[in-house]
C-alpha positions in Angstrom: 76.4 43.7 42.6 77.6 47.1 41.2 75.0 48.9 43.5 77.0 47.2 47.1 79.5 49.3 47.8 77.9 52.9 47.0 75.0 52.0 49.2 77.5 51.0 51.6 79.7 54.2 51.4 76.5 56.4 51.6 74.4 54.7 54.3 74.3 57.9 56.1 72.6 59.7 53.5 69.1 60.5 54.3 67.8 58.5 51.3 69.5 55.3 53.0 67.7 53.5 55.9 70.1 52.4 58.4 69.5 50.5 61.4 70.2 47.9 64.1 67.9 45.0 64.9 68.0 41.8 67.1 66.8 39.2 65.1 64.4 36.1 66.6 67.5 34.1 67.3 69.2 36.6 69.0 71.6 37.9 66.4 72.5 41.3 66.2 72.3 42.8 62.4 72.6 46.0 60.4 70.5 46.6 57.4 71.2 49.2 55.0 68.3 49.9 52.7 68.1 51.9 49.6 64.5 51.5 49.9 63.4 54.1 46.9 65.6 51.6 44.6 64.7 48.3 46.3 68.3 47.4 47.4 68.9 45.8 50.6 72.3 45.0 52.4 72.2 42.8 55.7 75.6 43.1 57.5 77.1 41.7 60.8 79.3 43.0 63.4 82.1 41.3 64.7 85.2 42.1 66.9 88.5 42.1 66.0 91.8 42.9 67.6 92.2 46.0 65.6 88.4 47.2 66.1 84.7 46.6 65.1 84.1 45.1 61.6 81.5 44.3 59.3 80.4 41.1 57.5 78.1 40.8 54.4 75.3 38.7 55.6 73.3 39.0 52.4 72.6 41.5 49.7 69.7 41.5 47.2 67.4 43.5 45.3 63.6 43.6 47.3 61.2 42.8 44.6 58.2 42.1 46.5 55.5 43.9 48.7 55.2 41.2 51.3 59.3 41.6 51.9 58.7 45.2 51.8 56.7 45.2 54.7 58.7 42.8 56.6 61.5 45.3 56.5 59.4 48.5 57.1 58.3 46.3 60.4 61.6 45.6 61.3 62.7 49.4 60.7 59.7 50.6 63.3 61.0 47.9 65.6 64.5 48.7 65.2 66.9 49.5 68.1 67.2 52.9 68.8 
């Protein structure tokens, strides 16, 4: 996954959509989506004694229009 690190390092870039979302089961997830290239990283934030850390939950290429629509819906319903 050679694309994973550059996306995370540039998560604040305007071309990368980054948002927090509460899943149906109550879990908090952070989505980092390079929409134009079709790459998505899903993170979970956890507290540690040295501060908050993020763990990679999933990372994959978004290839299907149904998945794009699902992510766009989550982005519209994101936590502000």
